[in-house]
MARKOLDO-329085 format. One line per 5 residues: their letters; for each residue x, y, z of N, C-alpha, C, O. Coordinates in steps of 0.05 Angstrom, whole numbers. Atoms other than C-alpha are relative to their C-alpha. Example, Ala and Ser with C-alpha at 12.3 -4.5 7.8 and 13.67 -1.06 7.14 Angstrom:
// residues 2
AS = 18,-24,0,246,-90,156,18,24,0,39,24,13  -16,-24,-1,273,-21,143,-15,22,14,-5,44,18
END
This chain:
// residues 123
XXXXX = 16,11,-22,248,514,-786,-21,27,7,-36,29,26  28,-35,3,202,588,-797,-23,-16,11,-33,-17,34  29,6,0,142,555,-808,-3,-27,21,-24,-38,18  7,21,-19,148,496,-749,14,11,28,30,-7,33  -14,-10,-17,178,530,-691,1,-10,30,16,-2,47
XXXXX = 5,16,-22,153,481,-637,11,-29,-14,14,-46,4  -13,31,9,182,414,-678,17,-6,8,20,-31,5  -20,13,-12,243,409,-644,-4,0,30,11,-14,44  8,6,-23,215,416,-582,-20,-23,8,-17,-35,29  15,22,-1,159,365,-593,22,-24,-2,24,-38,18
XXXXX = -18,18,4,215,317,-619,13,-9,25,10,-31,34  -4,8,-29,251,324,-552,-16,-13,19,-14,-36,29  25,19,-19,193,310,-511,-11,-25,-6,-21,-40,11  10,36,13,173,247,-551,33,-15,8,32,-32,26  -11,20,-10,241,217,-543,7,4,26,20,-16,34
XXXXX = -1,0,-31,246,243,-467,-17,-23,6,-8,-41,20  28,7,-12,182,211,-456,8,-35,-5,9,-51,14  -13,22,11,210,147,-500,14,-9,22,4,-25,36  -21,7,-15,268,139,-458,-7,-9,27,0,-29,39  10,5,-27,234,145,-395,-9,-28,4,-1,-45,20
XXXXX = 10,26,5,194,89,-418,17,-24,10,17,-37,31  -14,22,1,241,44,-436,24,-8,27,31,-31,32  -19,7,-21,295,56,-373,-21,-11,23,-10,-26,40  21,12,-24,227,38,-324,1,-28,-11,11,-45,5  11,24,8,211,-20,-362,41,-24,9,48,-45,19
XXXXX = -31,9,-2,292,-37,-359,2,-4,37,4,-26,48  0,-4,-32,293,-16,-280,-20,-28,13,-12,-45,28  14,25,-10,235,-67,-267,7,-22,-4,2,-40,13  -15,37,2,268,-129,-291,25,-5,7,34,-28,10  -29,4,-20,339,-112,-260,0,2,27,17,-9,42
XXXXX = 0,-1,-30,316,-91,-195,2,-25,12,4,-47,0  1,23,-12,316,-134,-131,-32,-7,8,-48,11,12  31,9,-2,246,-174,-120,-9,14,29,-10,0,49  10,-11,-33,221,-126,-58,-19,-17,9,-19,-17,34  25,5,-6,162,-162,-53,-5,-16,19,-21,-11,37
XXXXX = -1,17,-17,179,-228,-21,27,-4,13,34,-27,11  -23,-1,-6,248,-214,11,-8,0,31,2,-16,46  -2,-3,-24,221,-191,75,-16,-26,20,-13,-30,44  14,25,-7,175,-256,85,20,-20,2,24,-33,23  -23,29,1,233,-308,65,17,12,21,24,-4,38
XXXXX = -23,7,-29,281,-275,117,-12,-3,30,2,-6,50  16,4,-30,224,-280,178,-1,-28,-3,-1,-40,19  7,30,-2,214,-352,157,24,-15,5,27,-36,19  -29,14,1,281,-370,150,15,1,31,29,-18,40  -11,-3,-19,300,-339,215,-9,-19,19,-34,-21,22
XXXXX = 2,19,-29,301,-389,275,9,14,21,25,32,16  1,-12,-21,299,-369,346,-6,-28,21,-27,-41,24  3,17,-19,318,-417,398,-19,0,26,-36,-16,34  8,-18,-22,298,-379,455,-28,14,-9,-32,25,-30  32,-14,16,219,-354,457,6,31,11,-7,50,2
XXXXX = -1,-28,1,248,-290,487,16,23,-18,13,47,-17  -10,-8,18,296,-276,432,-24,4,-20,-29,27,-26  18,-9,21,237,-288,378,-19,19,13,-28,37,-2  22,-24,-18,189,-244,429,13,34,-10,2,53,-21  -12,-25,7,244,-190,424,3,10,-26,5,34,-27
XXXXX = 3,8,26,246,-204,346,-27,17,-4,-28,40,-11  34,-5,7,169,-195,339,-6,26,13,-17,45,0  -2,-31,-10,170,-138,383,9,20,-20,-5,36,-31  -9,-22,18,216,-100,340,-7,11,-24,-6,34,-34  14,0,29,185,-118,276,-29,14,6,-34,29,-13
XXXXX = 32,4,-2,109,-108,298,-6,21,24,-29,29,23  14,-17,-17,103,-60,360,14,22,10,6,38,26  -23,-19,-11,164,-17,369,-7,28,-14,1,50,-6  8,-35,9,134,39,323,-23,16,12,-29,39,6  16,-19,-15,83,58,370,6,-7,31,-2,12,45
XXXXX = -11,-2,-25,111,35,440,32,2,2,44,0,23  -33,-14,-4,185,54,426,19,-31,-2,14,-54,4  -15,19,-2,242,17,414,12,-7,29,24,-28,30  -7,3,-30,260,21,495,-25,-13,16,-22,-20,40  26,11,-13,183,-6,509,-9,29,8,-33,30,5
XXXXX = 14,-23,-11,169,67,537,1,23,-18,-17,39,-15  -7,-19,13,197,114,487,-22,8,-23,-12,26,-37  20,1,22,128,113,435,-25,18,4,-30,34,22  27,-18,-11,61,143,430,-16,-22,17,-34,-17,33  25,17,-8,28,85,452,14,-9,34,37,-6,40
XXXXX = -11,3,-21,32,60,528,23,-12,3,29,-29,-13  -20,7,-7,91,48,558,-2,-36,8,-24,-43,15  2,30,5,107,-36,560,27,-9,19,40,-29,12  -32,4,-6,174,-33,609,-10,-6,31,8,-7,47  9,5,-29,129,-47,678,-27,-16,0,-45,-10,15
XXXXX = 16,21,10,85,-100,655,-5,-19,27,-28,-26,31  -1,31,-18,96,-155,715,-13,12,25,-3,32,36  17,2,-20,49,-155,767,-29,16,-10,-48,17,5  27,-12,11,-6,-119,726,-12,-14,-20,-36,-9,-27  8,15,29,-8,-171,665,11,-26,9,31,-28,24
XXXXX = -8,22,0,-4,-242,665,12,-13,-28,-2,-4,-46  -8,5,23,30,-272,605,-28,-7,-16,-26,-4,-40  30,13,12,-51,-300,587,-8,32,-10,-14,34,-34  8,-29,-1,-68,-222,590,10,9,-24,-5,16,-42  -15,-12,17,-16,-199,547,-13,-14,-25,-30,-2,-38
XXXXX = 10,8,19,-30,-250,494,-26,3,-7,-31,-6,-30  28,-4,5,-102,-233,495,1,24,-11,-7,28,-34  -3,-22,15,-89,-167,485,8,8,-26,-2,25,-40  -10,6,28,-47,-184,426,-13,-3,-22,-8,7,-44  11,15,20,-93,-223,392,-30,18,-6,-41,21,-28
XXXXX = 26,-17,2,-158,-177,411,3,33,-6,-14,47,-17  1,-21,4,-131,-113,410,-3,16,29,-6,2,49  11,-16,-23,-143,-54,466,0,31,-8,22,38,-19  6,-29,5,-161,21,455,12,-3,-26,3,-22,-40  -2,-8,30,-127,44,387,14,-27,-6,8,-38,-27
XXXXX = -12,20,16,-84,-15,380,-6,-27,-5,-7,-46,11  12,21,17,-105,-62,330,1,-33,5,23,-41,13  -2,29,-7,-119,-140,338,24,-14,-22,29,-7,-45  -14,11,25,-70,-190,309,29,7,-1,43,-6,-17  -32,-12,15,0,-154,306,20,-27,6,43,-30,-3
XXXXX = -14,33,-1,24,-228,325,-24,-21,12,-44,-15,26  20,17,-10,-11,-291,336,19,-25,5,42,-27,-3  -11,24,-5,2,-361,362,24,2,17,25,16,37  -25,0,-17,72,-376,388,12,26,1,20,33,23  -8,-19,-2,96,-308,366,-14,20,19,-2,39,28
XXXXX = 10,-19,-21,42,-275,412,14,-9,25,30,6,36  -17,7,-19,66,-318,467,27,7,0,31,10,24  -19,-6,-5,133,-300,462,3,31,0,23,40,12  3,-30,-2,123,-229,457,-8,3,32,5,15,48  10,3,-31,86,-240,525,21,-6,23,23,6,45
XXXXX = -19,3,-16,142,-272,554,26,19,2,39,24,22  -24,-19,1,196,-226,528,-9,32,17,8,45,29  10,-19,-15,151,-169,557,-2,7,27,-1,28,40  -9,4,-37,153,-201,629,24,2,10,32,15,30  -32,-1,-6,225,-219,625,8,29,-5,31,29,3
XXX = -16,-25,-3,245,-142,616,-14,22,19,-2,43,25  21,-16,-19,186,-112,663,25,11,25,46,0,30  -22,-8,-20,224,-75,716,-6,-2,24,10,4,42
END
């Protein structure tokens, strides 16, 4: 080994990299399919009450900015909308966006349900 002192290190490195590649491919084939799980769960879940649907959509799409309690996020509080906005106004804001809020966070029946939910919990 006097003539090639780096040979053992090179062999170890090649074997290590090969093992990492093999385990990576093995992990790709055995792990759960994460790409479609969220969409499948949302489409399978049915709500009889539009306010329950509105709460679900709010928690999924809006609570990151407006907060779990409607007033503890970085965006404006939504816990006192009654009297300020109608359901149609809220749906318009959801569809078109306002200020820093992006448009299209929910659409159609989901936007209507979020508007109903927000008005139902207004103080």
